[in-house]
C-alpha atoms as one frame of an Amber mdcrd trajectory, in Angstrom:
protein
  -8.506  31.278   5.005  -8.630  30.199   1.571 -12.303  30.233   0.536 -12.233
  28.644  -2.609 -10.201  25.622  -1.328 -13.072  25.473   1.530 -16.237  25.637
  -1.273 -14.576  22.801  -3.751 -13.849  20.726  -0.195 -17.360  20.919   0.631
 -18.994  21.316  -2.424 -20.198  17.679  -3.105 -20.987  17.304   0.331 -23.212
  20.269   0.587 -24.647  19.203  -2.628 -26.179  16.075  -1.156 -27.387  17.158
   1.718 -29.464  19.636  -0.138 -30.465  16.981  -2.532 -31.496  14.651   0.344
 -33.839  17.595   2.042 -35.337  18.095  -1.638 -36.104  14.251  -1.761 -37.762
  14.623   1.825 -39.941  17.732   0.546 -41.066  15.826  -2.275 -41.983  12.813
  -0.259 -43.931  15.165   2.005 -45.501  16.795  -0.700 -46.360  13.279  -2.271
 -47.730  11.527   0.726 -49.850  15.138   1.799 -51.038  14.948  -1.655 -52.371
  11.140  -1.455 -54.058  11.636   1.788 -55.936  14.184   0.499 -57.068  11.962
  -2.474 -55.272  13.744  -5.152 -52.869  11.283  -6.282 -53.845   7.147  -6.747
 -52.444   4.795  -4.270 -49.950   2.863  -6.741 -48.350   6.093  -7.459 -47.910
   7.474  -3.624 -46.091   3.668  -3.442 -43.881   4.213  -6.422 -42.661   7.366
  -5.640 -42.159   6.362  -1.616 -40.098   3.362  -3.353 -37.997   5.375  -5.347
 -37.658   8.406  -3.087 -36.513   5.888  -0.214 -33.728   4.294  -2.763 -32.637
   7.203  -3.869 -31.590   8.663  -0.471 -29.766   5.907   0.391 -27.886   6.128
  -2.192 -26.808   9.144  -1.848 -25.884   9.015   2.195 -24.055   6.102   1.402
 -22.387   8.845  -1.322 -21.594  11.176   1.520 -20.640   8.996   3.924 -17.820
   7.811   1.116 -16.751  11.329   0.605 -16.249  11.477   4.400 -14.411   8.631
   4.995 -11.322   9.230   2.726  -8.139   8.272   4.446  -5.541  10.968   2.963
  -5.894  14.552   3.167  -3.566  16.204   0.354  -2.252  19.744   2.036  -0.985
  22.255  -0.178   0.752  24.247   1.915  -1.261  24.645   4.909  -4.614  24.248
   2.735  -6.656  20.653   2.358  -7.244  20.336  -1.159  -8.274  16.701  -1.816
  -8.785  13.715  -0.006  -7.655   9.817  -1.297  -8.181   6.427  -0.285  -5.131
   5.161  -1.871  -1.825   6.349  -0.658   0.256   6.214  -4.029  -2.531   7.890
  -5.781  -2.312  10.477  -3.491   1.654  10.939  -3.756   1.013  10.642  -7.962
  -1.350  13.963  -6.996   0.745  15.609  -4.434   3.883  15.273  -6.558   2.029
  17.455  -9.626   1.342  20.529  -7.393   3.446  23.400  -8.106   3.318  24.078
  -4.033   5.058  22.654  -1.524   2.596  19.456  -0.536   1.995  16.800   2.683
  -0.169  13.918   2.898  -1.788  13.692   6.017  -4.362  11.118   7.583  -7.562
  12.810   7.263  -8.495  12.066  11.152  -5.259  12.541  12.712  -2.689  15.478
  12.580  -0.413  12.863  11.669   2.364  13.710   8.238   2.757  10.176   6.190
   4.571  12.180   3.084   5.833  15.079   2.696   7.785  16.957  -0.332   9.199
  19.790   2.190  12.860  19.484   1.905  13.612  22.174   5.168  11.376  20.654
   7.581  12.956  17.296   6.229  16.657  18.590   6.955  15.306  20.027  10.489
  13.678  16.883  11.915  15.309  14.008  13.249  15.917  10.438  11.873  14.593
   8.224  14.410  14.843   4.285  13.029  11.660   2.332  13.561  12.171  -0.551
  16.393  10.132  -2.945  14.258  10.373  -6.435  15.290  13.681  -8.614  13.947
  12.836 -12.021  12.510  15.120 -14.461  10.783  14.169 -16.516   7.651  16.834
 -18.886   8.805  17.348 -22.176   8.841  13.835 -22.837   7.835  13.256 -20.935
   4.506  16.678 -20.312   3.388  14.616 -18.839   0.118  11.946 -17.034   2.255
  12.819 -13.389   2.577   9.595 -11.582   0.928   6.777 -13.955   3.712   9.692
 -13.088   6.925   9.906  -9.452   5.718   6.022  -9.234   5.469   5.920 -10.862
   9.263   8.026  -7.918  10.549   5.828  -5.561   8.826   2.373  -7.281  10.097
   4.121  -7.372  13.447   5.041  -4.082  14.014   1.596  -3.569  13.283   0.116
  -5.352  15.912  -1.062  -8.406  13.918   0.266 -11.905  15.140   1.530 -13.977
  12.229   4.519 -15.977  12.173   6.683 -16.128   8.793   6.257 -19.975   8.604
   2.303 -19.377   8.717   2.940 -16.762   5.853   5.410 -19.141   3.897   2.124
 -21.792   4.086  -0.223 -19.209   2.865   1.489 -17.454   0.205   0.205 -17.805
  -3.434   2.696 -20.384  -5.205   3.189 -20.842  -8.822   3.621 -24.495  -9.248
   5.461 -24.417 -12.801   8.302 -26.776 -12.933  11.472 -25.386 -14.102  12.256
 -26.750 -17.465  14.551 -25.877 -20.368  13.820 -26.110 -24.320  16.265 -28.077
 -27.267  17.685 -24.650 -26.939  18.280 -24.755 -23.364  15.717 -21.626 -22.879
  14.660 -21.893 -19.127  10.680 -21.774 -18.753   9.182 -21.687 -15.148   6.318
 -19.634 -13.079   5.805 -15.495 -12.749   6.894 -14.362  -9.741   4.460 -11.952
  -9.773   1.688 -14.352  -9.385   3.369 -17.042  -6.859   6.178 -17.799  -5.448
   8.533 -19.426  -8.203  10.127 -22.587  -6.986  10.759 -24.096  -3.729  11.327
 -22.334  -0.335  12.228 -24.661   2.152  15.122 -26.115   0.457  18.346 -24.351
  -0.871  18.953 -27.637  -2.832  16.063 -27.245  -5.026  15.462 -25.013  -8.043
  13.711 -21.761  -6.546  13.533 -17.641  -6.995  11.044 -16.195  -4.719   8.012
 -14.046  -5.118   7.110 -10.363  -5.928   4.709  -7.516  -4.697   1.520  -8.806
  -6.013   0.962 -11.942  -4.210   2.724 -10.531  -0.957  -0.025  -7.481  -1.342
  -2.956  -9.701  -1.381  -1.480 -12.116   1.428  -0.870  -9.085   3.498  -4.740
  -7.726   3.151  -5.466 -10.922   4.442  -4.830  -9.507   7.936  -4.427  -5.719
   7.462  -7.379  -5.285   4.680  -7.773  -1.788   3.078  -4.973  -0.579   5.502
  -2.028  -2.291   2.842  -0.707   0.293   0.694   1.285  -0.807  -2.412   3.814
   1.691  -3.344   5.215  -0.188  -6.349   6.705   2.151  -8.870   6.862   5.301
  -7.326  10.378   6.836  -6.668  12.796   5.734  -3.681  12.502   9.606  -2.151
   8.517   8.667  -1.812   9.750   5.842   0.223  12.007   7.237   2.461   9.834
  10.318   2.899   7.163   7.880   4.323  10.046   5.705   6.113  10.960   9.361
   7.508   7.842   9.475   9.171   8.114   6.528  11.378   6.458   3.709   9.211
   8.373   0.866   8.186   8.520  -0.194   4.399   8.692  -3.915   3.055  10.685
  -3.808  -0.484  12.959  -6.084  -2.697  16.153  -5.294  -3.754  19.244  -7.213
  -4.869  21.042  -9.260  -2.346  24.400  -7.050  -2.873  21.978  -3.769  -2.401
  22.950  -2.215  -5.421  23.203  -2.764  -9.147  23.857  -6.257 -10.065  24.200
  -8.222 -12.764  26.218 -10.807 -11.811  23.736 -13.564 -11.681  21.543 -12.330
 -14.367  18.826 -15.000 -15.422  15.911 -14.652 -18.119  13.352 -17.335 -18.342
   9.980 -17.530 -19.992   6.531 -18.086 -18.373   2.849 -18.179 -19.552   2.640
 -14.440 -19.428   5.867 -13.392 -20.954   9.426 -13.533 -19.946  11.033 -12.480
 -16.903  14.323 -11.491 -16.490  16.033 -10.503 -13.183  18.694 -11.366 -11.409
  19.298 -14.391  -9.177  20.492 -12.068  -6.123  16.945 -11.043  -5.268  16.304
 -10.139  -1.757  13.632  -8.513   0.420  14.147  -6.180   3.248  12.550  -3.873
   5.993  12.970  -0.556   5.528  13.178   1.074   9.079  15.081   4.232   8.530
  16.687   7.297   6.837  19.385  10.222   7.599  19.299  11.525   4.449  22.492
   9.287   3.390  21.904   5.892   4.774  18.861   3.849   4.571  18.537   1.296
   7.538  16.821  -2.068   7.640  16.197  -5.503   8.964  17.609  -7.945   7.126
  16.524 -11.759   7.185  19.587 -13.049   6.472  21.600 -11.542   9.028  20.365
 -12.632  12.109  23.245 -11.281  13.855  22.894  -7.777  12.936  19.259  -6.482
  13.838  19.519  -3.154  11.917  21.736  -3.133   8.959  22.491   0.493   7.137
  23.605   0.988   3.146  24.322   4.437   1.130  21.018   5.435   0.054  22.444
   6.089  -3.457  23.734   2.509  -4.121  20.421   0.695  -2.284  18.020   2.830
  -4.600  20.152   1.385  -7.878  19.497  -2.605  -6.443  16.047  -1.031  -5.416
  15.406   0.097  -8.951  16.976  -2.930 -10.541  13.972  -4.849  -8.890  11.137
  -2.901 -10.277  10.733  -0.609  -7.186   8.509  -2.891  -4.942   7.431  -1.384
  -2.003   4.577  -2.414   0.361   3.665  -0.534   3.958   0.709  -0.386   6.017
  -0.934   2.406   7.586  -2.804   2.269  10.630  -5.320   5.382  11.097  -5.732
   4.980  14.955  -2.922   2.881  17.121  -1.774  -0.209  16.628  -4.143  -3.171
  16.241  -3.712  -6.217  18.086  -5.527  -9.020  16.668  -6.316 -11.953  19.393
């Protein structure tokens, strides 16, 4: 048993309990002195008010300390607690030892860098519901994939509802005298027309999708954007599906490169932008639900080339981590 790690983990909660006990003793002494006419009534009232406020603050802090969602393990020893999965992963990757991240209230691993365990583990494909974006949403891959993620986690919402609710950037497509494009910002909202492929349209990136997902799943939504692809596949290996943005060719793709100006700066990307739900990884291939391929519930591509397309699109990824059983909203 590593005593130093235990002391580090419980040092703050113990100090909080001691502080609360000290406050209670102080209040008792003030009350005793007041009863024996050694303190003015006004001083007693002030002391009691301050003590009550401070006690409530400290109890709240203690509850926050005790309610962290994720615990970082270094080897078999609990080291630190986090509420954000991305933050926990970044901390784990700095550890000189083999590390894993588990749900604090459950004995369930969410992420691990222990390659020996990965090699011996089975690689099941998540049985997530499959939805096609067609024919209603020719450009609605992002919200359709989000609907699959939400439905898998027990939230009863359909793609058309999400298509209506996603924030839109209404900036129209225009060109200046030099034929330079000016359009909306996909980091702020859906750009262009989602319903009619004959009209100008592009798509939406992770930030508006995260905000929409939180409308249903709240703080259980985890934005993993900018992590390494190995971090994403590690999570998928634990049976947790992940929403991602990738090129529609699932590899590095410069065939339809495009650049335009927004009110916030330039966007440089490819028109072959797509969103799928990662459902499995076997060390060589990634498996996913592609909302554009209704005949193929589960597709697969070589992880090495898929990663190239994912990197090109900004390493965007979102998932939902439920702490207990999947929630069904009525």
